[in-house]
N, C-alpha and C positions, 0 to 999 in steps of 0.2 A: 051530598055532605061533607065527605072527607077532607074535601081539596079545601074547604075554609079553614078548619080544623089544622089542619098542615101545615096551612099560610102563617098560622096564629103563632103552630110549634115553634116554626122556623125563625121566625121573627123576636119569639120571646128568648130562644137560646142563642142567636145573631146579636139582640141585644145583651146579654148577661155574659158573653164571649168577650162581648166591646168593652164591659161596662169595668171585666176584669182585667184589662188590656192599659186600661186607662187609670187604676190606680193599683198597677201591679209594684209598683214603688213603695206605695204606701202601707200593698200587705208584705216587704219583705224586710223592709228599715225601719224599728221598732225604737227609734234613741230617745234615751231621758235627755229630758231638754236642760236640766239644771246644772251645775255645776259642782263635782263631788269637796267638798273642804278636804287637805291630809288629815287634820285632827293630829291623833299621835301618833300615823306613820312615822310623823314629821322628826321623831326619835331615831328611828330609824336609818334615818340619814334621806327618807325620801324628801325629793323636793319637784317639784313644778319645775317644768320645761315645757316651750317649744317649737315645736317642727313648723317650717315652711318647705310648701309644698314648692312645686314647679310653677305651680300657676296662682302663689302669691296668697295662700291662706297662711294665716298663724295659729296653729294649731294646739291647743294646753295638753299636755299628756304628765304623766308622771314619772320620773326617773328615779333607781336605786343605784349608786356605783358601786362595783363587785367589789371583793376581799380580793385581797393578794391574789392571784395566777387563775382566779376563777371567770367562769366564760360568762357568757349577760343574755338574758334571755330576752329577745321583742317580743311581747305576747299581743297576739292580734286577736280581741272579744268577739262571742257573736253579733248578732244584729238587732240584740238588744238591751235596755239600759245603757249604761257607761259602765267607766274603767273602775268609779267608785264600786259595782258591783261584783271587784274581784282582790277582796284588798286583804282575805283570807288567805290566800294562793297567794297574795304578796309578801307574807308574812314569813309565809312557809320556807317560800322559796329562799327571803331575807337572812331564814335560820340554817339556808347551807351555804352562803356566801356570797351567793350568785348574783350578782346584777340584771337588774329588769328594768326594761323599759317600756309602762302598760300604756301602747300607743292606743292614741283615741281618734276619732275619725272623724272630716267634716260631719255637719250638721248633729252629730253627739255634744254632750255636757256642756251646751252653750258653744260649741266652735260654729265659727262660719260655715256658710256650703250648704248646699245638699247632699246627700251620700247617691251615690250612683258607684259602678263597677270600677269605671275607667278612676273618677276619682276616688276610692278608697286603694285604688293601685297606688295613685300619685301620692296616698297618704301614709301610705305603705315604705313606699323609697323616698320620702321626709325620713322615717326614722329608721331607715338606713343610713341615710345621710347623716344625722343627730349623730345615730352608735358611732361614723364612722367618727365625726366629729370630737367625742370623747377619748378618741385615741385606742380604740376598740378595734384591733384587728377581726378580718373576717372568720379566720379561724379558730377565734372566741363567741364569736356571733351564734348564736340558738333561736331561731323562729318556732315560735307556737303558735298555730293559728286554729282557734276553740270554734266550731262547728261555720259560721259565715267566714268568720277570720280564717279556717282554713285555704278560702281560696284567694286570699291578702298572698298567704305565705306561701303557698304552692307558685303563684305566680310570679314572685318573688326570687323563690331560690331559684327557676326554672332561666332566671336570667342576669343573679348577684350570688356570688359565691359567699354561702354561708358553710359555718362548721354541721351542722344540725338543724332537722325540721322535725318537730312534732306535730301530728293534725288530731287534733279533739275532736269525735263528732263529725268526720268533714263528712261529704257531697261529693260524686265525680261531680256534679255539675247545679247552680241552679235550675237548668232546665230539667232534670233530670228529676229533682224532687218535686220542681213545679206536676211535673207529670203525673207523680205519684199519688201525690194529693187532691188533683182536677182532673180524673180521668176523664173526666163526660167531655172535655173538650180538649183542643191541641194544642194544651199548654206548653209543651217544648219548643213550639214550632213561635211562641208569643212574646216567648222570654227575652226581653233586653237586656237586663243586666246577669248572664250568664257564668261567669266565672266557671270555667270549664278545666278542673283541675285534670280529669279523666287524662285531657289530651296534652299538658303538660307535664303532669308527673315523672312522666317515664324520660324530661331531660335534664331532673336535678341530681346532681352531681356531690350530693350529701348523705348521711346516713339516715334512715325517714322513720319513727317510728310512729304507726297508726292505733288510735287509744276508740275504740267504740263498745259500746253497748247492746249488746244482744233483742234487748228490747225496745228498743228505742223507736219510736213510736214517730218521732218527725225527720229526721233521715235514719233508714233504715240500715240496719247493720252491713247487708250485701253494696252500700256504698261504700261503706272501709275496706272489705275484703277485696272490692276491685281495681281498688288503689293500691289496696297491698300488694295485689297479683299484677300492677303493672309500673310498679316502681319499680326501677332498678338496684339490687342489693350494692351496697347493706342494706337491709331492713327490717323489720319486726314490727309483729304484732301483737295486742295486748286486747282482748274481745272480753269483755268480764259479762258473764252467763243472765246476771240479774240488774246491770244498770241498762239503765236510760241514756234521755239524749245529758241532761242536764245534772249530773247528783253521782258521773264516775268517780267524782273524789271520793266519794263513802266507800267506796269497791277499791279502792286504793290505787285508783288510776296516778293521781301523783307520786306516789311511791314509784312507782313503775318510768314515770316519766323522768325523776331523777336519777334512781338506778341506769338507764337510759345514757344518759349525758353526764354520768360520772364515767362509765364504761366508755365512752364515744370520745370523751375531751379531757377526763383527770386521771387516765389509766387506770381507773379501779377495778380493784376483781371481781367489782360486786356481777351474779348470776343478775339475769332476767327476774322480775317478778313475775307470781302467778296472776291471772287475774280473779278477781273474788269469786 
C-alpha cells in the first residue's frame, strides 16, 4: 500500500518543482507596467532620458544632472514596481547636490523587453554608457543597488571602473536567497537568473558600503555580512538592528550612504553614521 502513496507523493513533488522552475521569472520580477510621470520633479531639473542597450532597446529613465563638483549616483532599484517609487530618495539626493540616474529596466514602466539577468546587466551597462556620454567621469560615478539591483551593481563594478558602490539589502546570490525561501526543493540548482554577487564582489576596485537590516525577512542579514566579508577594502558595513528589507531609510540608511559618499568622494571629514 505504501508504494502507490509514495509514487503519488513523488509525482506531486516533481510537478510542484517543475511548475516553480517554469514560473521562476514571474516569481523574481514584479514590474510596474505603467510609465510614471515626472510631475514636480521637473522643477528640480529631473528629465526623462533614453538608455540605449547593446541589444537595441530604448529604455525610459530619469536623470538629474549634478551640481558643480558633485558626483552622480546611478541607482538600480529592486525587483518590484518602477523608478516612480523612488521619488523621495531622488529628492533627498538632489538636496545634497548629487546627480542621479534612476535607471529603469527592460519590461518595467512600459519599457520594451522582458527582464532576465543578462538583460538587466545590459541595461546597467547602458546606464553607465549614458553617464559617460554626459561627461561624468568614472571617478565621479557611484553605483547604488537596492535588493535585486545590488546584483546589477556588483556585476557592473566588477568589470567597469566606478568611484564607489552602495549595496542595500543585498543577496549573495538569487540562488541562495531562493533556497532560503524554498527549502523543500533544490531551488539553488534550478535558478536560471543567479546574480551571483558573492563570486564577483572580491573583484571590485572601489570602496563598498553594505546597508542591511537585522530583521530582513526577504534577504536575511547574513547575506549582507557575507558580502562585506568577501569584499576587498576599503569597505564599510551599516546594519540596522530594527531594520527590515524595505524600510532602511526610516532608520538612517540614507544618512549613512550620504556620509559614505562625502567621505570617499568629496573629502569630507564626516564620520561614519551609526545604524539606528
